[in-house]
N, C-alpha and C positions, 0 to 999 in steps of 0.2 A: 873565461868564456870568450868565444870568438864571434864578434859582431860584424855583420856586413851592412854597409850603408849604401843603399841604392840611390844614386844621384844622377841617373841617366837622363832625367827630365831637364836638367839645368842647361840654360843657354845664357852664359855669363853676360851681364849688363842688359839682359832682355826680360827675364822672367820676374823681376821685381821682388815682391815680398817673400816668395818661396826661396829665392836665392839668399836673401837676408836671413831667413830662418835657418838654412843649411849652414851658412858661414858662422852665424852666431852660436849655434849649437856646437859645431865642431871646434870652435875656438875655446870651448870650456870642457868638453867631454873628458879629454885626457888630463886636464888640469885637476879635475875633481877626483878622478879614479884612473890610475895608470895600470890597473890589473887586467882589464879586458884587452884583448887584441882586436884591432879594428882593420877592416879592409873596405876600401871605397871602390864602388863600381861607377865609373864616369864615362862620358862620351869624349869624342876627340876635341871639341872646342874647349871643354873644361880642362882637360889634361894640358892642352897647349897654352892655356892662360896661366898655368902654374899657381892657381889660387889655393890649392890644398897641398902645398909642399910639405914633405916630411911624413906623409901618410902612405901606408902600403896601398897601392892603387892597381886596379884591373881596368884596362881601357877597352871600351866597346869601339870597334873600328868603324863606327857609323856616326855621322854628324847628327846632332839633336834635331836640326831643322828637317831631316828626312824622317818624319814622324812614323810612317808606316813601317819602315825598316827598323827604326829604333824600337818600336813596340814589339816587333817580331823578335828582335834580339833579346829584349827583356823577358818575353814569355817563353822563348825556346832555348836560349843559350845560357842566360843567367842562372837558371836552376842547376844546370850541369856545373857551372863555375862554383856555385855555392856548395855543391856536393864534393867537388874536387878539392876545394880549400877547407872542407870540414867546418863550414860556418854553422854556428849554433843557433843564431837568430839573425834574420834579415830584416832591417828597418828600411822601408821604402818611404822616402820623404816627400814624394810628389804625387799624391792622390791614388796611384795605381801600383800594384805589386804583381809579381808572377802568380798565376792562378794555381800552379803546381810547384811545390817546394819540398826539398828534403829536410827542412828545418822549421823551427818556430818562426813566426813572422809578426811584425808590427807595421802598420801603415799609417802615415799622416795624411788625413783628409782635411785640408785647410777650410774648405767650404763646399757647398753644393751649387757652384756657379752654373753648371749645365742645366740644373732644374730652374733656376731663377732668372738667368739672363742668357739662356741657350740661344735665343734668337739673335743675339749680338755676336755669337761665335762663328767661326768658320764651320761649315757642315761637317768636315772630317773630324775636327777636334770635338765638336759636340757629340758626334756619333761614338767616337772612341770612349769618351768619358761616360756617356750613358751606358755603354756596355761594360766597361771594366771597373768603374768605381763601385757600383753596388755589389758586384761579385768579389772585388777585393775586400770590401767591408765585411762580407759574410765569411770569407775564407780566413782572413787574418785572425791571429790569436788575440790581438788587441788593436784598438784604434786610438791614435792621438789626434786631437783637433785643437784649434787655437782660440776658441771662444765658447762661452755658454750658448750663444746664438747658434753657432755651427753644430754644437753637440745636439741641441734640440732638433735641428733639421735632420741630422744623421739618424737620430733615434726615431723620429716620426716618419720621415720620408723613406728611409731605407729599412725601417723596422728592425733596428739593431738594439739589443738590450742595453739599457743605460750603463750598467756596470762594466760593459765592455769598452766604454769610451772614456778617455781621460782628457780633461782640458789642461793644456799647458800653454800659457800665454807667451806670445812673442815679446821682443824688446827692440828698442831702436839700435841702429848701428852705432858703434863707438865713434865719437867725434874724431875727425882727422887730426894729425899732429899740429897742423896749422891751416888756417883758412885765409883766402885772399882778401885784400882790402877792397872797400867800395870803389876806390879809384880804378882798380884793376877790372872790376865788373863793368865799369863804364867804358874802359878802353877795349875790352874784349867783345862786349855784347851791346854796348850803347845803353846800358841800364843806369837810370838816375832815380833818386827818390823823389816823391813817394811812389811806392808800388805795392800791389798785392801779388802774392805768389801762389802758384799752383803747379802740380806735377801732371804731365801728360803721359800717355802710354799708348801702345799699339791697340789696346782694348777699348772699344767704344763706350763701355760702361763707365769709364771715368768721367763721362758727361761734360767734356770740355766745351761742346757747342753751346749748351745752356749757360755755362759760366761766361762765355764770351758775350752772349746776348745780355746777361745780367750786368756785365761790365759796361756795355754800351748804354744801358739804362742809367747806370751810375753817372756816366759822363754827361748824359743829358740833364740830370738833376743838378750837377755841380762838378766838383772834383776835376777841374780842367787839367791839372798837372798830373793826375793819377795815371799810372801805367799798370798793365797786367803782364807779368812775366810768367811764361810757361816753359818749364824745363822737362826734358825727357823726349822719348820717341813720340812721333805723331801717330794718332790712331789711324786705323785702316780707312776711315772716311775723311782723310785729311784734305782731299780736294774740296769737299763740302765746306770745311772750315776755312780754307783759303778764300773760297768764294764769299763766304759770310763776312770775313774780315775785309776783303778787298772792296766790298760794296759800301763800307762804312766810312764816314768822314773821320772816324777815330782810329783808322787802321794803323797809323803810325805809333799809336800808344800801346800796341800789343807786340811783345817781343817773344819770339820763339828761339830758345837757345839751343835746342837739340839736347842730346845726351851731354851731361856735364860730370866731371870727376868730383870726388867727395869734397875736396877743399873748396870748390866753387859752390857746390850744393849747400855746404855749411854757411857760406857767406850769403847766399840767396835767402835762406831761412832767417838768418840773424838780422838782416837789414830790411826785411819786409815789414810793412805796417800790419798786415794780416796774412796768415796762410789759409787758403780756401781749399776744402776737400769736398767736391760736389758729387762724389761717386753714387751711382745707382745701387751698388751692391758691393759689400766687403765682408769677408769672413773675419777680418781683424782690422787692418788699417794702420800699418806701421808708420806711415808719414805723419800721422797725428802725433804720435809719441816723439818723432824727430823734431817736430815744431815745438812741442813742450820743452824738449831738451835744449833747444837753442833760444828759448825765451821769446817765442813768437805767438801772439794771440791767434786762436783758431776759430774759424767758422766752418762748420761741416754739415754734411747731409745727415738727416735723421733716420736713415735707412739701415737695415741689417745690424751688424755688430758695432757700428760706430758709436751709438750712445753708451753701450756697455764699456767700450774702451776709453772714450774721452770723458765720460762722467760729467761732472759739473765744471770741467775745465774748458769747455767750448760753448759756443752758441750754435744753434741748429736751424736748419731750413729744410723745406721740402725740395729735393733736387729737381723735381719736374715743374716747379713753380718759379719761372724766371723772375717775375715781379717780386715775389716774396724773397728770393735770394738776393736781389738787388737791394731791397729794403733792409734786410738784416745786415748786409755788408755796410750800407750807409749808416745805420744806427751804430754799428761797432766802430767805424772810422771816425764818427763824430764824438765818441765817448772815450776820452783818454783814460779816465779812471776805470772804466769797465775793462779796457785792454790791459791795463796794469794789473788789475785783480785777476784776470784770466791767466796772465803770465805766472803769477805767484802760485795759483792753484795748479797750473800745469806742471810746474817744477816739482811740486810735492807729489803729484800723481805719477809722473814718469819714474820716480824713484822706486815705485813698487814693481816695475817691469824690468827684469834683468836676465841676461843670458845665463848667468851662473845658476839662478834658480830654475830656469827652464832645463838646463842640462842635468841638474840634480834630480828633477822629477822624471826626466827621460830615462836616466839610469835606473831609477826605482821601477819604472815600467818594465825595463829589460829583465831585472831580477825577478819581478813578479811573474812574468811570462815563463821564464826559464825554470822557475821553481814549481810551476803548476803542473 
């Protein structure tokens, strides 16, 4: 069988969990079964980053950031490419697939973010997803999603038969070959212990503003030496965050690292007192598993798929309740036995999420669709 993998949505080091999903799956697909032929459809940025070396690749001559042009290429040119290359099945891994195809199709819909947090998206992205995702779901021969929470929303909101949707869990990124030492963190970023750690993103739904407010409350209670380290891209409302931080007497205790490579990220997780994930909405929540993997206690939002993924290996808070978030963090920081217990449960839990298993189930979906 000849499988096409539609990765046109990827913006390396920007799109987060959906990039981790693609990389994790592709790292295992051919390990498990080298009988299918695979062709990747990628944009210029992905091709230039050489992140999928060794795969047969077709390059879309449009950058992913030019969304309208990229969507046009995906809808109008990709079907002709699939026909020319005699693709038997096209798997689109980023929510949307071509609406007309000469072959069978599978689409991965990670979540219905445009239904739940559409007001936090750019108008163009929200409009495109609202148009294409429901149509992709109806046209595809099968849908893959990443949690039971997302499956329930797809079935209920898009009115898709349950049997047409398969849940295949994500997994954490493999640890880097080495991680930098704490002394190097201090030299590069001015980070000293103790600190709590969180990931930032261009998407406002990561709720960094409320986390900063909760951190300031913690500092008022006590924890004079505690710092908050935020790694990753700043959200679109970053001016508001800088204003919030700048007005506080604790502004020097917040460290924005920007994007960091994997060896730094591993060290940031490992040396943190607590990893905090205050997101308003997640279809999965890979960073929670990464924290488990590195032995870091987790405090996270009680919204969407996060309780399903973290289980009893985390403590939870309402991400809209700043005082409640601060109180939960304070209780966890004060209870070393609780943190130690969460670390042990987290290590057991993360062992159930592997890319090998995800790839095995994905191949099974391909065979099911092609045989139907």
